[in-house]
C-alpha positions in Angstrom: 0.1 -0.4 0.0 2.8 1.9 0.7 4.5 2.4 -2.7 1.4 3.3 -4.5 0.2 6.2 -1.9 3.3 7.3 -2.6 3.6 7.7 -6.3 -0.3 9.1 -6.1 0.8 11.8 -4.1 3.8 12.9 -6.2 1.9 13.1 -9.1 -0.7 15.3 -7.9 0.8 18.6 -8.0 -1.3 19.9 -10.9 -1.9 24.1 -11.3 -4.7 25.9 -9.5 -8.0 28.0 -10.7 -8.3 31.1 -8.3 -6.9 34.2 -9.1 -4.4 36.0 -6.5 -2.5 39.7 -7.2 1.3 40.1 -7.4 3.8 42.3 -6.3 6.6 42.9 -8.8 9.4 45.6 -9.7 12.9 45.7 -10.7 16.0 47.1 -9.2 19.0 48.8 -11.1 22.1 51.0 -10.9 23.5 53.6 -11.9 24.3 53.0 -15.2 20.5 51.7 -15.7 21.9 48.3 -15.2 19.5 45.5 -13.5 21.5 44.4 -10.3 20.8 40.7 -9.6 20.8 38.6 -6.6 19.7 41.5 -3.9 17.9 41.5 -1.4 14.7 42.9 -1.9 12.6 42.0 1.5 8.4 43.6 1.5 7.6 45.4 4.7 4.5 46.0 6.5 3.5 49.7 6.9 3.0 49.9 10.5 5.4 48.6 12.7 8.1 47.7 8.7 7.6 44.0 10.2 9.1 41.9 7.4 6.1 40.2 5.4 8.2 38.5 2.2 11.5 38.0 1.4 12.9 37.8 -2.3 16.5 37.8 -4.4 16.4 39.5 -7.8 16.9 37.3 -11.1 19.8 38.0 -13.6 18.1 40.7 -14.8 17.3 42.3 -11.3 13.2 41.7 -11.5 11.5 40.5 -8.4 8.4 39.4 -7.5 5.5 38.4 -4.6 2.7 36.7 -5.1 0.2 35.8 -2.0 0.3 38.9 -0.4 -2.7 40.0 1.6 -4.2 43.5 1.8 -2.3 45.6 3.7 0.3 48.9 3.1 4.0 47.6 2.0 6.9 49.4 1.1 9.9 47.7 -0.5 13.9 47.3 1.3 16.6 46.8 -1.0 19.9 46.0 -0.1 23.1 44.1 -1.4 26.8 44.2 -0.5 28.1 47.7 -2.2 25.4 49.6 -2.3 23.3 52.1 -0.1 19.9 50.9 1.4 16.8 52.0 -1.0 13.0 52.1 -0.2 10.5 52.3 -2.1 7.9 54.8 -1.8 5.0 53.5 -0.1 2.3 51.6 -1.4 -1.6 50.3 -1.0 -1.9 46.6 -2.2 -5.8 45.3 -2.3 -4.6 41.8 -2.8 -6.1 41.5 -5.9 -4.4 43.2 -8.6 -1.0 43.1 -10.1 1.0 46.0 -8.9 3.9 47.0 -10.6 6.2 48.9 -8.8 8.6 52.1 -9.9 12.2 50.6 -10.3 14.6 51.2 -7.4 17.8 52.8 -8.1 20.3 51.3 -5.5 23.8 54.0 -5.3 27.1 52.5 -4.0 28.0 53.1 -0.6 30.3 55.3 0.5 32.9 53.1 1.8 34.5 56.2 4.5 31.4 55.8 6.8 31.9 53.5 10.0 29.3 50.6 10.4 26.8 51.2 13.0 25.2 48.5 14.7 21.5 48.7 16.1 20.8 46.3 18.7 17.3 45.4 19.9 16.1 42.7 22.7 13.1 40.8 21.9 10.9 40.1 25.4 12.2 36.5 27.0 8.3 35.5 26.6 5.8 36.7 24.0 2.3 36.0 23.0 1.8 35.5 19.1 -1.5 33.6 18.0 -2.2 30.4 19.7 1.1 29.9 21.0 3.4 31.1 24.1 7.1 32.0 22.7 10.1 31.9 24.6 13.2 34.0 23.2 16.2 31.2 24.0 18.4 33.5 22.4 18.4 36.5 25.1 19.0 34.0 27.6 22.7 34.3 29.3 22.2 32.0 32.0 21.0 29.0 29.4 24.1 29.0 27.8 26.1 25.9 27.6 22.7 23.9 28.8 21.1 21.7 26.3 17.9 22.2 25.2 15.8 19.8 27.9 17.1 22.4 30.7 15.6 25.4 28.5 12.7 23.5 28.7 12.8 22.5 32.4 12.6 26.8 33.0 10.2 26.9 30.6 6.9 28.3 30.9 4.0 25.5 32.2 6.5 22.9 31.1 7.9 20.5 33.3 10.6 17.8 32.3 10.7 14.2 33.8 14.1 12.9 33.7 13.3 9.6 35.4 10.5 8.7 32.3 12.2 11.2 29.5 8.7 12.8 29.4 7.5 16.4 29.5 4.5 17.5 30.0 3.1 21.4 29.7 -0.2 22.7 32.0 -0.1 19.2 34.0 -0.4 17.1 30.5 1.6 14.8 29.2 1.0 14.2 25.8 3.6 16.4 24.5 4.9 16.9 20.7 8.3 17.6 19.5 8.8 20.1 16.7 11.6 21.7 15.1 11.4 24.3 13.1 7.3 23.5 13.2 8.2 19.8 11.9 7.3 17.2 14.1 9.7 14.4 15.0 8.4 11.1 13.9 9.8 8.7 16.7 8.8 8.5 20.6 8.8 11.0 23.0 11.3 9.4 24.9 14.4 9.2 21.7 13.0 12.7 21.0 13.7 13.8 24.8 17.3 12.4 24.0 18.3 13.9 21.2 16.8 17.0 22.8 18.7 16.3 25.7 22.1 16.0 23.6 21.3 19.5 21.2 23.0 23.1 22.7 21.1 25.4 23.3 23.5 27.6 21.6 22.2 26.6 18.0 17.7 27.5 19.3 16.3 30.9 19.1 13.0 29.9 20.5 10.6 27.7 21.5 6.9 28.2 21.3 4.6 26.6 23.4 1.1 25.5 21.3 -1.5 24.3 23.6 -4.2 24.1 21.3 -2.8 23.3 17.5 -4.4 23.9 13.9 -5.8 21.2 11.7 -3.0 21.4 9.8 -0.9 19.8 12.1 -2.1 15.7 13.4 -4.6 15.3 16.1 -1.7 13.6 18.1 -1.2 14.8 21.5 -3.5 16.4 24.2 -0.9 19.0 25.6 -0.1 20.1 22.3 3.3 21.2 20.6 6.4 22.2 21.7 8.5 23.9 18.5 12.4 24.5 18.8 13.0 27.1 16.3 17.3 27.2 15.5 19.0 30.0 14.9 19.3 31.6 11.4 20.8 34.8 9.9 19.6 37.4 7.8 19.2 38.0 3.6 22.1 37.9 1.4 24.0 35.5 -0.7 27.1 34.0 0.7 28.8 31.3 2.8 28.5 32.0 6.7 28.7 29.6 10.3 29.4 29.5 13.5 31.2 27.5 16.2 30.4 26.5 20.1 32.7 25.3 22.7 31.4 24.5 26.0 33.4 23.0 29.4 31.9 22.6 32.7 31.4 20.3 35.7 28.7 19.2 38.0 29.3 15.8 39.4 31.4 15.3 36.8 32.9 16.3 33.3 30.2 18.5 31.3 31.0 19.3 27.9 29.7 20.0 24.5 30.4 21.2 20.7 28.1 22.3 18.2 29.7 23.6 14.4 26.9 24.9 12.0 27.7 26.2 8.2 25.1 27.9 6.0 25.2 29.0 2.5 22.8 31.1 0.4 22.7 31.0 -3.4 20.8 32.6 -6.4 19.9 28.6 -7.4 21.5 26.7 -4.8 21.3 26.5 -1.4 22.6 24.3 1.5 23.1 23.7 5.0 24.8 21.8 8.1 24.6 21.2 12.0 26.7 19.0 13.7 26.3 18.8 17.7 28.2 17.0 20.7 27.3 16.2 24.1 29.1 14.5 26.6 27.2 14.0 30.4 29.0 12.7 33.3 26.5 12.3 36.2 26.2 11.0 39.5 22.4 10.5 40.4 20.8 10.2 43.7 18.0 7.5 44.6 15.8 6.8 46.9 12.4 4.8 46.8 10.2 3.6 49.4 7.1 1.1 49.1 4.7 0.0 52.3 1.4 -2.6 51.7 0.0 -4.8 53.4 0.4 -8.8 51.8 -3.0 -9.7 53.9 -0.6 -11.4 56.2 1.1 -8.3 57.5 2.5 -5.3 57.2 5.8 -4.2 54.5 8.2 -2.0 53.9 10.7 -1.8 51.3 13.4 1.5 51.4 16.1 1.9 48.7 18.7 3.6 48.0 20.8 4.1 45.2 24.1 6.2 43.6 24.1 6.2 39.3 26.6 6.9 38.1 26.1 7.2 34.3 27.8 9.4 31.5 25.8 10.4 27.8 27.8 10.5 24.5 25.2 12.2 21.6 25.5 13.5 18.5 23.2 15.1 16.1 24.0 15.9 12.5 21.1 17.8 10.0 22.0 18.4 6.1 20.2 19.6 3.7 19.4 21.5 0.2 17.1 23.9 -1.6 17.2 24.0 -5.3 15.4 26.6 -7.4 14.5 24.2 -10.6 12.5 28.1 -12.2 11.6 30.7 -10.1 8.5 29.0 -8.7 9.5 25.7 -7.9 11.9 24.2 -5.1 13.5 21.1 -4.8 14.8 19.9 -1.6 16.6 17.2 0.7 17.3 16.8 4.1 18.8 14.2 6.0 19.2 14.3 9.4 20.0 11.8 12.6 21.2 11.2 16.3 22.9 8.7 18.2 22.3 8.8 22.0 24.2 6.3 24.5 23.6 6.9 27.6 25.8 4.1 30.3 24.6 3.6 34.0 26.3 1.5 36.7 24.1 1.6 39.8 24.9 -0.1 42.9 22.0 -0.1 45.2 20.7 -1.0 48.8 17.2 -2.5 49.7 16.0 -2.6 53.1 12.9 -5.0 54.0 11.0 -4.7 56.6 8.2 -6.9 58.1 6.5 -7.1 61.0 6.0 -10.9 61.6 8.8 -12.3 59.1 12.5 -11.7 59.3 13.8 -8.9 57.6 16.2 -8.8 54.9 18.3 -7.5 52.9 18.8 -7.0 49.2 22.2 -5.6 47.7 21.7 -5.2 43.8 24.3 -4.4 41.2 22.3 -2.7 37.9 24.8 -2.5 34.7 23.0 -0.9 31.6 23.1 0.3 28.1 20.3 2.6 26.2 21.5 3.4 22.8 19.5 4.6 20.0 20.0 5.4 16.9 18.0 7.7 14.1 18.5 8.9 10.5 15.5 10.8 8.9 15.6 11.3 4.5 13.1 13.7 3.0 12.3 14.9 -0.5 10.4 18.1 -0.8 8.6 19.4 -4.2 7.0 22.8 -3.5 5.7 24.7 -6.8 3.9 28.6 -6.6 1.7 29.0 -9.4 1.2 32.9 -10.9 -2.1 33.1 -9.0 -0.4 33.2 -5.7 -1.7 28.6 -5.2 1.1 26.7 -3.3 1.4 22.9 -3.8 4.4 20.6 -2.1 4.4 17.2 -1.6 7.0 15.2 0.5 8.3 11.7 1.0 10.2 10.9 4.4 12.1 7.4 4.9 13.1 7.3 9.1 14.5 4.1 10.2 15.5 3.7 14.6 17.0 1.1 16.4 17.1 1.0 20.4 19.4 -1.6 22.1 18.9 -1.6 25.5 20.9 -4.0 27.4 21.2 -4.9 31.4 22.5 -7.0 33.7 21.9 -7.8 37.6 23.6 -9.1 40.1 22.1 -9.5 43.6 23.1 -10.6 46.7 20.8 -11.4 49.5 21.5 -11.4 54.3 19.2 -11.6 56.4 18.9 -9.9 60.0 22.3 -10.5 60.6 23.9 -9.7 57.9 25.0 -12.9 57.0 24.8 -13.6 53.4 21.9 -16.1 52.3 22.6 -15.9 48.6 22.9 -14.5 45.1 21.5 -14.7 41.8 23.0 -13.0 38.7 20.6 -12.3 35.2 20.5 -10.0 32.4 18.3 -9.1 29.9 18.7 -8.0 26.0 16.5 -5.5 24.4 16.7 -4.7 20.6 14.0 -2.6 19.1 14.1 -2.0 15.1 11.7 1.0 14.0 10.8 2.0 10.5 8.7 4.4 9.5 6.9 5.9 5.9 5.3 9.4 5.4 4.0 11.3 2.7 1.9 14.2 2.1 0.6 16.6 -0.2 -0.6 20.1 0.4 -2.6 22.8 -1.6 -2.9 26.5 0.0 -5.0 29.4 -1.9 -6.9 32.5 -1.6 -10.4 33.5 -2.2 -10.7 36.8 -3.1 -9.0 39.3 -0.8 -10.0 37.8 3.3 -10.1 34.1 2.8 -7.0 31.9 2.9 -7.7 28.4 2.6 -4.7 24.7 3.2 -5.8 21.5 2.7 -3.6 18.5 2.5 -3.5 14.6 2.9 -1.4 12.2 4.6 -0.1 8.7 5.3 1.8 7.4 8.0 3.1 3.5 7.6 4.6 2.6 11.0 6.0 -0.9 11.9 8.8 -2.2 14.8 10.0 -5.2 16.2 10.9 -5.4 19.7 12.3 -8.6 21.0 13.7 -8.9 25.0 15.2 -12.3 26.5 15.6 -12.5 29.9 18.1 -15.1 30.9 19.6 -16.0 35.1 22.3 -17.9 35.4 22.2 -21.4 37.0 25.8 -22.3 37.8 28.6 -21.7 34.7 24.9 -21.7 32.4 22.6 -19.1 31.5 18.7 -20.0 30.9 16.1 -18.2 29.3 12.7 -17.2 31.8 10.0 -17.9 29.4 7.7 -15.0 31.9 9.6 -12.1 31.1 11.0 -13.3 27.8 8.7 -11.9 25.2 8.9 -10.8 21.2 6.0 -8.3 19.6 5.6 -6.4 16.5 3.4 -3.9 15.7 1.7 -2.8 12.0 -0.2 0.9 12.5 -1.4 2.7 9.6 -2.5 6.4 9.8 -4.3 8.1 6.6 -5.3 12.2 7.6 -7.5 14.6 5.5 -7.5 17.8 6.4 -8.9 21.6 5.3 -8.5 25.1 7.0 -9.9 28.3 6.1 -7.9 31.8 7.9 -10.3 34.7 7.2 -10.3 38.1 7.7 -13.7 40.0 8.6 -11.5 43.2 8.8 -7.8 44.1 9.7 -8.2 43.4 13.1 -10.7 40.3 13.1 -9.4 36.5 12.6 -11.0 33.4 12.2 -8.9 30.1 11.6 -10.9 27.3 11.8 -10.4 23.5 10.6 -11.5 20.0 10.3 -8.9 17.0 10.3 -9.9 13.4 10.0 -7.6 10.5 11.2 -7.9 7.2 10.4 -6.2 4.7 12.3 -5.0 0.8 12.3 -2.9 -1.2 14.5 -2.4 -4.2 14.7 0.4 -5.9 17.3 1.2 -9.7 17.5 3.8 -11.6 18.8 6.5 -12.7 15.9 4.9 -16.5 15.5 1.7 -14.1 14.3 -0.2 -14.2 17.6 -2.5 -11.8 18.3 -1.8 -8.6 20.8 -3.3 -5.5 19.7 -6.3 -4.7 17.1 -7.6 -1.8 16.7 -9.5 -0.1 13.5 -10.7 3.8 14.2 -11.2 7.1 12.3 -12.1 10.2 14.3 -12.5 14.1 13.2 -11.3 16.8 14.9 -12.2 20.3 14.7 -10.1 23.4 15.8 -11.2 27.2 16.0 -9.7 30.2 16.7 -10.7 33.3 16.9 -8.3 36.9 16.9 -9.1 40.1 17.8 -6.6 43.3 17.5 -8.5 46.3 19.6 -5.6 47.8 19.3 -2.0 48.4 18.8 -2.1 47.4 22.8 -4.5 45.1 23.0 -4.7 41.8 21.7 -7.9 38.8 22.2 -8.0 35.2 20.9 -9.9 32.2 21.8 -9.5 28.7 20.7 -10.9 25.5 20.7 -9.7 21.7 19.2 -10.3 18.5 20.1 -7.1 15.9 20.0 -5.9 12.2 20.5 -2.8 11.1 22.6 -2.0 7.6 21.1 0.3 5.5 23.4 4.2 5.4 22.1 5.6 2.6 20.4 7.7 1.3 23.4 4.8 2.0 26.0 2.7 -0.5 24.0 5.8 -3.2 22.9 6.5 -5.7 26.0 9.7 -5.4 27.8 11.0 -4.7 31.7 13.6 -3.5 33.7 14.5 -4.0 37.5 14.8 -0.9 39.5 15.6 -3.2 43.2 14.8 -7.0 43.6 10.9 -6.0 44.3 10.3 -3.2 41.5 10.3 -3.8 38.4 9.4 -1.6 34.9 7.4 -2.8 31.9 5.1 -2.4 29.1 1.6 -2.7 28.7 0.1 -3.2 25.4 -3.3 -2.7 26.5 -3.3 1.3 26.4 -6.2 3.2 24.8 -5.5 6.3 23.6 -6.6 9.9 25.3 -9.5 12.1 24.1 -8.9 15.8 24.8 -11.0 18.8 24.7 -9.3 21.9 25.0 -10.9 25.5 25.3 -8.4 28.8 25.6 -8.7 32.5 26.1 -6.1 34.6 25.9 -5.7 38.1 26.1 -2.4 40.3 25.5 -1.5 44.4 26.4 1.7 45.2 24.9 4.1 42.8 26.9 1.6 41.4 29.5 0.3 38.5 28.7 -2.4 36.9 30.8 -4.0 32.9 29.2 -6.7 30.7 30.7 -7.2 27.2 29.4 -9.9 24.3 30.4 -9.3 20.8 29.2 -11.0 17.4 29.9 -9.5 14.0 29.0 -11.1 10.9 29.1 -8.4 7.7 29.4 -5.5 9.3 30.1 -2.2 8.0 29.7 -0.3 8.0 32.3 3.3 6.7 33.3 5.0 4.2 35.5 1.6 3.1 37.5 2.4 0.9 40.3 0.4 -3.2 40.4 0.4 -5.0 43.5 1.4 -8.8 42.8 0.4 -10.0 46.8 2.1 -13.4 46.1 5.1 -12.3 45.5 5.4 -9.0 46.8 6.6 -7.2 43.4 5.0 -4.0 42.2 5.8 -3.5 38.3 5.1 -0.1 37.1 3.6 0.5 34.4 2.2 3.3 31.9 -1.8 2.9 32.7 -5.3 4.9 31.3 -6.2 6.9 34.3 -10.2 7.2 33.3 -10.9 10.9 33.5 -8.8 14.8 34.3 -10.0 17.9 34.1 -7.2 20.4 34.0 -7.8 24.4 34.4 -4.7 26.4 33.6 -3.9 30.2 33.9 -0.5 32.0 32.7 0.5 35.3 33.7 3.8 36.7 32.1 4.8 40.3 32.1 8.4 42.1 32.2 9.2 45.5 34.6 11.8 47.6 34.1 13.0 48.8 37.4 16.5 50.8 36.0 17.8 51.7 32.7 20.3 48.5 33.2 17.8 46.1 35.4 15.0 44.6 33.5 13.0 41.3 35.2 11.0 38.8 33.6 8.5 37.4 35.4 6.1 34.4 34.5 3.4 32.6 36.5 1.4 29.6 35.9 -1.4 28.0 37.9 -3.5 24.6 38.0 -6.2 23.4 38.9 -6.4 19.0 38.5 -8.8 16.7 39.4 -8.7 12.9 38.8 -11.3 10.3 38.8 -10.0 6.8 37.9 -9.1 3.3 39.7 -5.8 0.9 40.1 -5.5 -2.1 41.9 -9.0 -2.4 42.6 -9.1 1.3 44.8 -11.0 3.7 43.7 -9.9 7.8 43.5 -10.9 10.9 43.3 -8.5 13.2 44.0 -7.5 17.8 43.0 -4.2 19.3 43.5 -3.7 22.6 43.2 -0.4 24.4 41.9 1.4 27.3 40.9 4.7 27.6 38.8 7.0 30.4 39.3 10.3 31.6 36.4 11.7 35.2 37.5 14.4 36.0 35.8 16.5 39.5 36.1 18.8 40.8 33.0 21.3 42.9 34.3 22.7 45.4 31.5 26.2 47.0 32.5 28.8 49.0 30.5 31.3 47.1 28.7 29.2 44.5 26.7 28.3 42.9 29.9 25.6 41.1 30.6 24.2 39.3 34.3 21.1 37.1 34.0 19.9 35.8 37.7 16.8 33.2 37.0 14.4 32.0 39.8 12.2 28.5 39.4 9.8 27.3 41.5 6.8 24.4 41.0 4.6 23.5 43.7 2.8 20.0 43.6 1.0 18.7 40.9 -0.7 15.3 40.1 0.4 12.1 37.8 -2.2 9.3 38.0 -1.5 7.4 41.3 1.3 9.4 42.4 1.6 13.6 43.9 4.8 15.2 42.5 6.6 17.3 45.3 7.5 20.7 45.1 10.9 21.4 43.7 12.7 24.8 42.3 16.7 26.3 41.5 18.6 28.9 41.3 20.4 30.0 37.9 23.2 32.4 37.2 24.6 33.6 34.1 27.0 36.2 32.8 28.1 37.3 29.4 30.5 39.5 27.1 30.0 40.3 23.9 33.5 40.9 22.3 31.5 41.4 19.1 33.2 40.3 16.3 35.8 37.9 18.4 32.6 36.4 19.6 30.3 35.6 23.0 31.6 34.4 26.4 28.7 33.3 28.6 29.5 32.1 32.5 26.6 29.7 33.8 26.3 28.3 37.4 22.6 25.9 37.4 21.0 25.0 40.6 23.1 27.5 43.1 21.6 26.4 46.0 21.8 22.7 44.7 17.8 22.1 45.1 16.4 20.9 42.4 15.1 17.1 42.1 12.3 15.3 41.6 10.2 13.7 44.7 6.9 11.8 44.4 4.4 10.1 46.7 0.8 7.9 46.7 -2.2 9.9 46.7 -3.4 10.3 50.8 -5.0 6.8 52.2 -3.5 4.9 49.5 -3.8 1.2 50.3 0.5 1.0 48.1 1.8 3.6 49.5 4.9 4.8 47.4 7.7 7.8 47.6 10.9 8.8 46.3 13.2 11.2 45.4 15.8 11.4 42.2 18.6 14.2 42.0 19.6 14.4 38.6 22.5 16.8 39.0 24.1 19.0 41.4 25.9 22.1 41.2 27.1 22.6 37.6 29.4 25.1 36.0 29.5 26.1 32.4 32.0 28.3 30.1 30.2 28.6 26.7 32.4 30.3 23.7 30.7 31.5 20.0 32.6 32.4 17.6 30.3 33.4 14.5 32.3 33.9 10.7 31.5 34.5 7.4 28.9 37.0 6.1 26.9 37.6 8.7 23.9 38.8 6.8 23.3 35.7 4.8 19.8 34.2 4.9 19.4 30.2 6.5 17.7 27.9 4.5 14.2 28.5 3.8 11.5 27.2 6.8 9.6 24.2 5.4 8.1 20.7 6.6 9.3 17.5 6.4 6.4 15.1 6.1 7.2 12.7 8.9 7.7 15.4 11.4 4.6 14.7 12.5 5.0 11.1 13.8 8.3 11.5 15.5 7.0 12.1 19.1 5.8 8.2 18.5 9.7 6.9 19.3 10.3 7.0 22.9 13.2 5.1 25.1 
């Protein structure tokens, strides 16, 4: 089915029938000759914001299409000539507007260069999203993208589960430059943990995504926008080096190159990270097995290292003025090694107490390669049609080894055992799509598309126990699984501009899903086939220059990740196992949100209702063996109300603060281990950032973070907080040096406990890292005015969240 559908989508490129206006003109020099390769920018009259950019052809001609009604002017720049502008002109959106030719005058080389720098606020509200301007944060230097997300509004990072939540919800989809990663969230988490924040421009938090994105993800999207430069022809790049120390050595390096030509453009990015850490883990469990009370304490120091490499390389080639052919290859390798000696004490009210000393050695290695080809054509009437074909492959190898020594109450050795687990999971995905956009009249823009996603993986788990000198297979934990999942989708959205201040964006998406999980021998485990509609709507009203109001609604689905469904087992102590759950159902979510902004002040309120919430690490007790399986389970119902308030304050000319407050109310109703529980939780997240701008290009940033308790299914996640400091020195052409200290007071840790009155009492603590000192240096070379590669979607990035480790 895959090959015919791909062939059909590639053959559907066709011309449009709706008329659309254009803006065109010419640039020339004092000899009346056309100037080629000039950067031509179409700017909006009220705020000079950039609407669209173009490059003049060999004769000096340029053209803009698909431009809305408005008041505009043209700005033209090229090396060796002074910047020039056209007169202000009105555009109705439907006519063909031929502008007068623009004369460029040669630059006076005796003039010194003048640099004007504008700083964007740390948090901004744009239509349908909250924006975190990472490039403006000094204390973020040397951190990974995961570290930056840990301090972003409404975002919570779970390093134990390699997962993220937004406004108390876990169904997060990761995007890169507007395109989704076709991987489980755990794998995306590992990739972002190895990606340097120095390569990131901003992070967009989108809790109600539009219909042209996949309906997957009840918490919404987190879009990582990479850095790019200005419009010009030529080549540039940057080199970033970071060195630091926490509980062990931390180091990172990234190199990126970018070339923009008149027809052929290319870019490349390579980043590496090495982190050596000592993590502290504590866990307590108390219960009654029907005979006596039991309490189990576990303490572990996890000695771990992470080595990761991320890379991207791509090109754009202009087949003609209106047709672009593109290719992209990206991937990563991420290896996590851990040695964890732990001590587990078992205390019984009647039976003799015991003590276990267990040593765990684990390797978790992920590798990924993605290839994409893209073809985009813009017709003379302004319609755009594009198609993508993506192929993705992942490989997860996760072996672990365990040695357990059992002691009695007198600390005498009773016995020992040794076992090992091998887990291999190769994953393949094909994704293809076809998208079309056009304008109808002056005020209506329509985008439609179809997409096909075809996934399959094999998961093999082999559990072996050592008896004497022989390794014997244990059939209780050994299993395999083969999954095939096809998702076919179609969508259409319409953006209607009622007037210059009021915009409605509404859409409808349909997705049909077929999931089959079997053993390799063919025994059926899961067989599901379902289809659903997912509507979205956004209404935006700009009251005046300072006031903006938005209202949005969306229905979404969160499908279980591949690894949550696949069989696996991992031991945290002799009585506690992590395992997969093939019976997980998808989560359905309805969300209503309203936003209001006054200048740089942001206010947001959101209400969502979830059914069959997917919650990780939920405990299931086996009373006969006194063991607990921590598995992903469905929580029956969850209601969440969230409010965000963010605003900057300028205390003095050199001291500015950015203040962000997020308040949550969650109510959960469910049943687990035969217990019905109905719990609610009020919480708040506070992020306060102080920026001090000092003479001689010095900047100091002091950031404080606090999050109160929240709900994670059967557990309550307790409060946490930290304080970070960053100092920056800008040497201008010589580069930028940043020094930072994260978690100055060493207060950052993840703590949890079961809800009050639970029959199975659970609590624990994970301190991921100690205080970390980092020094990061960034040097840019080449033409600093070159533009980055065009923003474009690859078809598969909607699926990359489904791969996890």
